[in-house]
C-alpha positions as CSV (number, residue, x, y, z in Angstrom):
1,M,16.4,-21.9,-25.7
2,N,16.8,-22.7,-29.4
3,T,14.8,-25.9,-30.0
4,K,14.5,-25.5,-33.8
5,T,16.7,-28.5,-34.6
6,V,15.3,-30.9,-32.1
7,P,12.9,-32.8,-34.5
8,A,15.6,-33.2,-37.1
9,L,18.2,-34.5,-34.5
10,V,15.7,-37.0,-33.0
11,M,14.7,-38.2,-36.5
12,L,18.2,-38.6,-37.7
13,T,19.4,-40.4,-34.6
14,A,16.5,-42.9,-35.0
15,G,17.3,-43.3,-38.6
16,F,20.9,-44.1,-37.9
17,V,19.9,-46.7,-35.3
18,T,17.5,-48.2,-37.8
19,C,20.2,-48.4,-40.4
20,I,22.6,-50.2,-38.1
21,I,19.9,-52.7,-37.1
22,G,18.8,-53.2,-40.7
23,I,22.4,-54.1,-41.7
24,K,22.9,-56.4,-38.8
25,Q,19.7,-58.2,-39.4
26,D,20.1,-58.5,-43.1
27,F,16.7,-57.0,-44.0
28,S,15.6,-57.3,-47.6
29,F,15.8,-53.9,-49.5
30,E,11.9,-53.5,-49.6
31,T,11.6,-54.3,-45.8
32,Y,14.5,-51.9,-45.0
33,V,13.1,-49.0,-47.0
34,K,9.7,-49.4,-45.5
35,T,11.0,-49.7,-42.0
36,L,13.3,-46.8,-42.4
37,F,10.5,-44.6,-43.9
38,L,8.1,-45.4,-41.0
39,V,10.8,-44.8,-38.3
40,L,11.8,-41.4,-39.9
41,V,8.2,-40.2,-40.1
42,G,7.3,-41.5,-36.7
43,F,10.4,-40.0,-34.9
44,Y,10.0,-36.7,-36.7
45,I,6.5,-36.4,-35.2
46,F,7.9,-37.5,-31.8
47,G,10.5,-34.8,-32.3
48,I,7.9,-32.0,-33.0
49,I,6.0,-33.0,-29.8
50,L,9.3,-32.9,-27.8
51,K,10.1,-29.5,-29.3
52,V,6.6,-28.2,-28.3
53,I,7.1,-29.5,-24.7
54,L,10.5,-28.0,-24.4
55,D,9.3,-24.6,-25.8
56,K,6.5,-24.5,-23.2
57,G,8.9,-25.6,-20.4
58,F,11.6,-22.9,-21.2
59,R,9.2,-20.1,-22.0
60,N,9.8,-18.7,-18.5
61,L,13.5,-18.6,-19.1
62,D,13.2,-16.4,-22.0
63,E,12.1,-13.3,-20.0
64,P,13.2,-13.9,-16.5
65,L,13.3,-10.2,-15.4
66,S,10.0,-9.2,-17.1
67,E,8.3,-8.7,-13.8
68,F,11.0,-6.4,-12.4
69,E,11.0,-4.1,-15.4
70,A,8.6,-1.7,-13.9
71,L,10.6,-1.2,-10.7
72,E,12.7,1.8,-10.3
73,I,16.2,1.4,-9.1
74,D,17.6,3.8,-6.6
75,E,21.0,4.8,-8.0
76,D,22.4,5.8,-4.6
77,L,21.4,2.5,-3.1
78,M,23.1,0.7,-6.0
79,D,26.2,2.8,-5.4
80,D,26.2,1.8,-1.7
81,L,25.8,-1.9,-2.4
82,A,28.5,-2.0,-5.1
83,M,31.7,-3.5,-4.1
84,L,35.1,-2.8,-5.7
85,D,37.0,-5.8,-7.1
86,D,39.6,-5.4,-4.4
87,E,36.9,-5.5,-1.7
88,Y,35.3,-8.6,-3.2
89,E,38.7,-10.4,-3.4
90,D,39.6,-9.5,0.2
91,E,36.3,-10.7,1.5
92,F,36.5,-13.9,-0.6
93,F,40.0,-14.9,0.3
94,D,39.7,-14.0,4.0
95,R,37.5,-17.0,4.7
């Protein structure tokens, strides 16, 4: 899973919400800039932590068949198990 953009998306979303709140509450410019800076830095760090957690959680999905790579597949067995499209459709629609 591509999680490279997670920190930036979290940070920008929090910054947008902060902008809306700052405008609605009539913050002074100095207070607004300080608040926005702290929110952006804080949520960027939070986004990095979230990215690390997602990377660890989805690590298993990157290589789902790695444990089966060493197994040899019997081609005759695969041919016996293979269904033609017509057979599959007949079996599916007969139910």
